[in-house]
Wavefront OBJ file of the C-alpha trace (Angstrom):
o trace
v 95.154 84.489 113.020
v 97.032 83.295 115.391
v 100.344 85.367 115.950
v 102.803 83.645 118.386
v 105.358 86.138 119.618
v 108.697 84.531 120.738
v 111.218 86.152 123.156
v 115.179 85.775 121.711
v 116.908 83.494 123.670
v 119.842 84.764 125.813
v 122.272 86.763 124.532
v 126.084 87.749 125.394
v 124.449 90.933 126.060
v 121.860 89.100 128.617
v 124.484 87.185 130.152
v 126.758 90.119 130.601
v 124.519 92.576 131.981
v 123.497 93.198 135.761
v 121.381 96.263 136.620
v 122.921 98.776 137.928
v 126.092 98.441 137.036
v 128.099 99.346 133.625
v 127.004 98.759 130.432
v 129.023 95.990 129.045
v 129.161 97.873 124.935
v 128.224 94.362 123.401
v 126.713 96.023 120.374
v 123.807 93.771 118.293
v 124.782 90.611 120.789
v 124.951 87.237 119.424
v 123.391 84.294 120.993
v 125.553 82.755 123.971
v 125.806 79.222 124.607
v 123.352 78.906 126.764
v 120.794 81.114 124.118
v 121.056 78.923 121.257
v 120.117 75.573 123.792
v 117.627 77.505 124.468
v 116.015 77.897 120.986
v 117.538 74.482 119.723
v 115.476 72.861 122.977
v 111.719 75.267 122.518
v 111.950 74.052 118.471
v 109.631 70.661 119.194
v 107.080 73.230 121.175
v 107.193 75.841 118.199
v 106.134 72.859 115.633
v 102.977 72.486 117.589
v 102.028 75.652 116.770
v 101.682 74.865 112.854
v 103.291 77.927 111.991
v 103.194 79.321 108.148
v 104.988 82.668 108.059
v 108.073 84.556 110.365
v 108.714 87.530 111.122
v 112.034 88.704 113.489
v 113.577 91.794 114.640
v 117.100 92.383 112.411
v 118.918 92.129 115.506
v 121.655 89.740 115.328
v 119.817 87.435 118.305
v 116.072 87.123 117.149
v 118.437 86.102 113.626
v 119.913 83.532 115.310
v 117.033 82.511 117.413
v 114.904 82.133 114.315
v 117.065 80.539 112.493
v 118.117 77.971 115.376
v 114.212 77.076 115.686
v 112.757 77.546 112.716
v 115.566 76.224 110.884
v 114.912 78.505 107.997
v 112.054 76.303 106.698
v 109.732 79.480 106.574
v 109.126 82.363 104.756
v 110.725 84.836 106.334
v 109.925 88.836 106.668
v 112.410 91.227 108.790
v 111.139 94.209 110.114
v 112.200 96.557 112.067
v 109.416 97.485 113.691
v 109.626 94.399 116.160
v 113.195 95.203 117.273
v 113.763 95.818 120.780
v 113.846 99.398 123.028
v 117.019 101.194 122.493
v 118.275 101.281 125.574
v 121.869 99.391 126.278
v 124.388 98.977 123.719
v 122.968 95.483 122.792
v 119.793 97.421 120.889
v 121.866 98.814 118.738
v 121.566 97.175 115.542
v 124.402 96.220 112.640
v 124.027 98.182 108.629
v 121.570 96.924 106.324
v 124.868 95.554 104.247
v 126.559 94.013 107.035
v 123.596 92.019 107.711
v 123.116 90.857 104.337
v 126.571 89.159 103.586
v 125.845 86.972 107.200
v 122.178 86.488 106.490
v 122.187 86.356 101.970
v 119.062 84.440 102.122
v 116.983 87.289 103.854
v 116.101 90.802 102.367
v 117.453 93.855 104.139
v 116.534 96.133 100.695
v 113.824 97.389 102.684
v 115.803 98.512 106.127
v 117.017 102.081 106.274
v 120.440 103.356 107.292
v 120.216 103.236 110.353
v 117.226 101.137 111.335
v 117.149 101.138 114.838
v 116.073 104.354 116.624
v 118.362 107.917 116.071
v 118.632 110.795 118.299
v 121.029 113.131 120.754
v 123.364 110.544 121.841
v 124.759 109.479 125.579
v 127.199 109.460 127.279
v 128.337 105.930 126.203
v 127.321 107.410 122.274
v 124.217 105.971 121.449
v 119.940 107.646 122.203
v 118.219 105.752 124.232
v 114.414 105.517 122.593
v 111.947 107.252 124.518
v 108.778 104.949 125.798
v 106.491 106.965 123.982
v 108.372 105.577 120.490
v 108.791 102.471 121.056
v 104.814 102.762 121.710
v 104.012 104.036 118.549
v 105.889 101.263 117.306
v 104.027 98.692 118.691
v 101.030 100.509 117.602
v 102.145 100.787 113.950
v 102.791 96.719 113.867
v 99.287 96.117 115.444
v 98.384 97.891 111.860
v 100.477 95.630 109.752
v 99.727 92.522 111.390
v 95.692 93.956 111.216
v 96.693 94.788 106.682
v 98.634 91.374 105.951
v 95.921 89.822 107.504
v 98.516 87.443 109.450
v 97.832 83.239 109.218
v 99.355 81.327 111.734
v 102.955 83.551 112.329
v 105.493 83.047 114.445
v 107.181 86.738 115.513
v 110.588 86.663 117.417
v 111.022 90.187 119.096
v 111.805 91.410 122.049
v 111.098 91.684 125.821
v 110.452 95.236 125.681
v 108.829 95.181 122.639
v 105.780 91.973 123.661
v 105.718 93.720 127.065
v 104.165 96.752 125.880
v 102.288 94.718 123.093
v 100.893 92.126 125.770
v 101.542 93.644 129.134
v 104.062 90.255 129.872
v 107.699 90.302 130.450
v 108.350 87.505 129.183
v 110.927 85.368 129.667
v 114.025 84.019 126.941
v 112.223 81.964 124.445
v 108.885 82.385 125.798
v 105.865 81.797 123.463
v 103.032 84.307 123.807
v 99.933 83.762 121.670
v 98.961 87.664 120.311
v 95.545 88.643 119.266
v 96.111 91.331 117.093
v 92.505 92.307 116.909
v 91.811 93.032 120.175
l 1 2 3 4 5 6 7 8 9 10 11 12 13 14 15 16 17 18 19 20 21 22 23 24 25 26 27 28 29 30 31 32 33 34 35 36 37 38 39 40 41 42 43 44 45 46 47 48 49 50 51 52 53 54 55 56 57 58 59 60 61 62 63 64 65 66 67 68 69 70 71 72 73 74 75 76 77 78 79 80 81 82 83 84 85 86 87 88 89 90 91 92 93 94 95 96 97 98 99 100 101 102 103 104 105 106 107 108 109 110 111 112 113 114 115 116 117 118 119 120 121 122 123 124 125 126 127 128 129 130 131 132 133 134 135 136 137 138 139 140 141 142 143 144 145 146 147 148 149 150 151 152 153 154 155 156 157 158 159 160 161 162 163 164 165 166 167 168 169 170 171 172 173 174 175 176 177 178 179 180 181 182
């Protein structure tokens, strides 16, 4: 069993955000021009991995990254467990109905509305997800990976999610092999 975690390419939020400055308020940001280039460039590396299945977060930047890398060539499962920790506007998702209209070839019917973290809203109008909640989701993903016996699967996901699973804070489009049995 091989599971390859792939962090999404650069989003418009990533391009605009600077630590210590106000949140740029770019909700569910699409990829930037650089991000689209990054995703296309990593395609050749991913081809060598012989991936058979794809799991992707329902955030736009991961959906776009997955499409650019894999070109709709693999069976794909949208899984909200692998979404980013909600800490900024860019981590607030899009309702399933809107996702379905834009990504009609994918199934979003199993998603709650909203499928991202919900809680007491901050001064910017969204709920920040505690680290303990992210860690619980990571544990749930490991159980999911074990139960489904993922074979040669790519998971297009997010930096904080990968960091919690592996201890590595990945760069955009970085690929990290992950063993859910460890």
